[in-house]
N, C-alpha and C positions, 0 to 999 in steps of 0.2 A: 504494500500500500504506500503510495507516494505521500510525502509530508503534507502537501497542500490538500490532498483528498482527506487525510486523517483529521487535520485541523478543521476543515470544513465540516466533517462529520461530527466532531465534538462541539462545534459552535452552532449547529443547527438545533432549533427548538422544535420538539415534536412531542405531542401529547401521547402518553402511554394509554393503551386500552384499559377499559374499566374492569380489569380482571382483579379479583380479590383472592389472594393466596389462601387456599384451603377451602374455598366455598364451592359447593357442588352443583349449583344451578346450571343446567345445561346451556342456557343462553350465554353464560359468562365463561364457560369452559369448552366451547366448541361442541361439535357433534360426537365427540369420542364417548364411548360407553365406559365411563370411569369405574363403574361397579361390576364390570364383566368378570372380574376375577376376585370378587369378594371372598374372603376366607383363606386366601393364599398367604403363605409366609415366604418372604424373600430374604435371602442372605446377602448383605451388602458389605463389601470389603473396601476399606479406605486407608489411604496413606495419611499420616499426620500432616496437616497442611491447613492454611487459612481457609480454603474452600471447605474442607471437612469440618473445621470448627464452626463455620457459618451455617452449613447445611444441617448438621445434626439437630439443632433446636427446632428446625422446620419439619422434621420427619413426622411428627404427630399430625400436621396438616395434611400430608399425603395419605396417612392412614385413615383419617376421617373422610377424606375425599373418595377413597377407593375401597375401603374395607380390607385392604391388604396390610398385613403385619410386616414391619421391616425390622430385621435383626442385624444391627450394624456392629462391626468389629473393626479395629484399626491397629496399625503398628507404625513406629518411626519409619521414615522413608526408606532407608537402606535395608532394614529388616523386611519391610513390606515388599520391595522390589525383588529381593532374593526369594522370599517365600512364594510369591506369585509364580515365578518361573519354576521353582523347585516342585511345587504342587502340580502345576500344569504338566510338567515333564513326566511326573510320576502317575499322571491320571488320578490324582488324589484331590483335585480342586473341588471344594464344596460350595463355592460362592455362585450366586446368580448374576450379580452386577458388581463391577469392580473398576477402580480408577486405573487408567492406562496412560502411557506416554507415547507420543507419535513415533519416536525412533525405534520403538519395539515393534511397530506395526508389520514390517516385512516378515519378521520371524513368526509373530503371532498368527498372521494370516497363512503363511506357508505351512505351519503346524496345524492349522485348523482350530486354534484355541479360542478364537473369538467368533461370535455369530455374525452373519450377514444381516445388517439392519434394514436394508431396502425392502425386503418382503414385508417386514413389520410396519415400516413407514408407509408402504403403499396399501395396506389393508384398511379399508374404509371404517370398519367398526373400531379399529384401534387408534386411528390417526385422522384428525380433521386437518388436511393440509393447509387450508387457509388460516386456521387458528395457530398451528404450530409454526408455519412460515419459515421453512428451511432456508429460503433465500435471504432471510433477515440476518443470518450469521455472516460475519466478515468472509470475503472470498477465501482468504488464507485459512480461516477456521474450517470452512467447508472442505478445503483441499486436504486437510489432515485426515479426513474420514477415509480417504482412499489412498493414503500415502504408501500402503503396501501393494498397491496396483492390482489387487485381486477383487476386492469388494469393499463396501463401506462397513467398517466394523467399529466405529467410535464417533462420539459427538464431543465437541469441545466444551469444556467447563469453564476455563479461565482464558484470559488473554494477558500474557505476561511479557514484559520487556526488561532487558538488563539496563538498569539505570544507576545513577549515583545518588545515594541518600546520605545526608550529612547533618551534623550537629551545628545549628546556627550559632549557638552560644559559644561553642569551642572555637570555631573559626573566627568569630568576632573578637573574642578575648585575645586571640593570638595575632589579630590583624592580618589574617590570611584570606585571600579571595577564594571564591568557589572555583575549584579546578575545572577548566574547560577542555584540557588535553592531557595526555598521559604524562608528559614531562611535568606539568603542574601538579597532577595527582600524586606522582611519586614524591616530589619535593614536599608537598603539603603533608602527606602521610609520614614522611621521615621527620619533619619538623615537629609534628604533634607528638610522635613517639619519643623523640629526644627530650622534649620538655616534660612529658609525663603529666599526671600519673596514668592517663588512659592511652590505649594504643591508637595509632593513626587511622587504621582501617581494619575491617574484618572481612575475610573472604575464604571460600572453600579451598582448603589445601588437602582435604582427605579424599574419600572414595569417589566423589563426583567432581574433583577439581577440573576435569575436562570441560565441564559446562561453562563456568565463568571464563576459563582460559580461552575458549573458542572465540568469544567476542573480542578479547585482547589480540589474539593471533590475527583475526580477520581485519582488525583495525590497524594492524601493522603491515597489512598487505599480504599476509600468509593465508594458509588454509590447511585443512586436514587431508582432504581428498579432492581431486578435480572432478569434472563432470562425468568422467568415465570411470570413477571410483579408483583412480590410480593414486597411490600415496604421494603427497607433496608436503608432508609434515616436516621434512628436513630442509625446506627452503630457507634461504637467509632471512626472509621476512618472518617466517614462522618462528625461527630461532630468536629473532629480536623480540617477538611477542612474548615468548616464554621468559626471556631475560627480564622484561618489564614486569611480568607477573611475579617472578621471584623477588624482585625488589619490593613490590607491594607486600608480598607475604612476609618479608623481613620486618615490616612495620605493623604486622598483625599480632594478636596475643600469642603468648607462648603455647606450643602444642598445636599450631595451625595445621600441621600435616594430619591431624585427626579431626579437623573441623569439617563438618558437613552442614546440611541445611539447618538442622536444629541448633547446632553450635553457633553458627554465624547469626542466627536470629537472637539467641540468648545474649550474645556479646553486644548486639546493638540495643536490644530491649533493656538490658540491665545497666547500660552506660559504660561498658568496658571499652568501647571503640567509638571513634569520632566519625567514621565514614563506613559505607557499606556499598559494595559494587556487585550487585546480584539482581535477583528478580524483584520486580516492582510489587509483587503480591505481598511483600512484608509490610507495606505502608499502612494498611488498615490496623495491623497489630500495633505498630508504633504509636498510633493515635488513640489507642484504647487504654485508658488509665487502669483498667483491670489487669492488663498484661504488661504495660510499659512503664518504665520509670522516667522516660524522656518525652512524654506526651507534650506537644506544644514547642518542643525544642528542636525538631527536625524539619528538614525541607528536602525537596527532590530537585535534581538537575539532570539534564540529558547525559547519556553515556558519553564519556570523553572521546575526543577525536585522537587518532594516531596518524602516523605517516601514510597509512592507507585509507584514511577517512574515519567515519563513525559507523561501526558495524557491530553493535551490541547483539548479544544472543537473545532471541525471542523464544517463547515456549507456550504451548497450550497443553495443560493437563486435559485429559479426556476421560470419558466413561464408556465402558463396553459391557456387553452381555456375554457370559461364557457360553460357548457352543454346547457344552454339556448340561446347561441349565435345564431343569425339568419344567420351568415356568417362564419360557421366553416371552410370552405375551404380557404377563404381569410385569416382567422385568422391563419390557419396553414402555409400559405405562409409567414406570418409575423414571426411566431415562428421559422420557418425553416431559414429564412434570418437572424434573430437576433442571432441565435445560430450556424450559419455556420462558417466555418474556416475563411473566409475572414473577416466577421464582428467581430469575436472574436479576430482576430489579430489586427484589428483596435482599439478595446477596450483595448487590452493588451498594445498597444502603449500609452494609456491614463492611465495606471496603474491598470487595472482590471485583476487580475490573472485568467487565463482561466481554464475551466474544460476539455479542449481538449488536447490530447497528442501532436498532431502536432504543436499546437500553443505554448504549454509549452516548446517544443523542439526548438523553433525558436531562433536563435542566437541574435535576436533583444532584447530579454527579459533582458539580462544582462545589456544592455545599459539603458533600461527603469527602471529596478528595482534595480540593483546593486547586487553584489555578496553576501553581508551580508543578504539582504532580501531573495534571493533565497535559501541560506543556512538555514536561520531561518525557512522559510516555509517548505522546504524539511525535515528538522529534526523534526519539530513539527508534520507535517502530517504523518510521519512514524509511530507514536504511538498515533495518535489522536483518539478521540472517538466522537460519535454523540449521540444526545439525544434519549432515548428510546421512540420512537413514539408509541402512542396508542390512542384509541378513546376518552379517557378522559384526554388527555395530558394537555390541557389548564386549565381544572378544577383542575387538580392536582397541577399545578404550582401556582395557586392563593394563597393557604395557605403557600406554601414555600416562595413565594415572601414576603408576609406579615411578616412571622416569621423572615426572613433574615433582614428585615428592623428593626424589634424590637431589634435584636441582635446588629446591627450596632449602633442603638441609645442608647444602653446600658440599655434597659428596661428589658432584660432577658438574660440568658446565652444560649450558643449553645446547651447544653445538653437538657435543658427543652424545648427549642424552637423546636428542631427536634423530641423529644418524642411526642410533640403535633401534629406536622405535620404528623408523621407516623400513629398516631391514626386516623387523619382525612382521610388520604389516604386509610386506610383499609376500612373505611366506604364508601368512594367514589367508590372504586373498587368492593366492595361487591354488 
């Protein structure tokens, strides 16, 4: 999505439909027979995430609407992702509906682990197409449904951009400007850490360090794979991106090589770090006084520019139905409700930026997120990139993760580390 299109989208005022979350009157909820599977019990599996935190209190509304009982369970992100693949591989997966990530799609579809959603979406008794309005999703959000190139097996839940979140008070007290590029970001992070007592920045140095690293590498003009899935991770530009990432990690809290999503959230929420370079979905948490010690002290800025431009990593968490589910129609009712305009507006009020155009256009969002956040997300998404999904994606990320940690720890340099990764990738892809 181009920047001018996204900013125009955010600036447009559009009245939301008069849908009331949880109300069952047919005229307000389309022509779908919401009671068709009354008495069914659905197993819902969630990764710990701001979307999960926001949707769980709304589950009774779905149960009232449909007569379907939802049993939800959740795990921290890395445990969750590991268990999903382990249980699916062992044919021991007991969930009907579960959160998914688009870079898993090629493997999940090839293995037949996720159900084809189109037959469910096309069934008149299950879906009122005018009410659900599939074309209301951002084009890029619709595209992730078929990123595995076999069938549509997922619906976007969130729209996330890699942005810079910073402590206004810390930068002001140190007379430091908001960083606009990576040179400035590194210098600012180093200056804050040197002064103490808090760290200059927090970022993932642990199991999923490849996610924030990708935005840095692309902004330095590098990449992981080219359009033909040939490794280019050892290019001079990619190496420069990893060097910059390691400099930032040196200004992060101790133990950064074990930091994943939960840890970087905690560091920012508790005031241990002055800046955060990761997904925009954290912003709602930071403004919630029940979760955050820095409410009112943070602001958002676009992803910094590098020698190769501004190319932060974007992401859509999605939701899928297990192909082995015994209740696929009831499961689709849940997916449809959870991703509907009304539910996504309710979630947006809680700080979850939506993948739907009409919700993103709602004038309510400025009051919820603030102009700085909407501008940061709009600017970042305009030139954002997504990971090159492929059948061996997770297998490729393992050596990159390990090599990145070695560079952060000072055990090797970026050049030698990425030369080794590229050789491993060539063998894996061969």
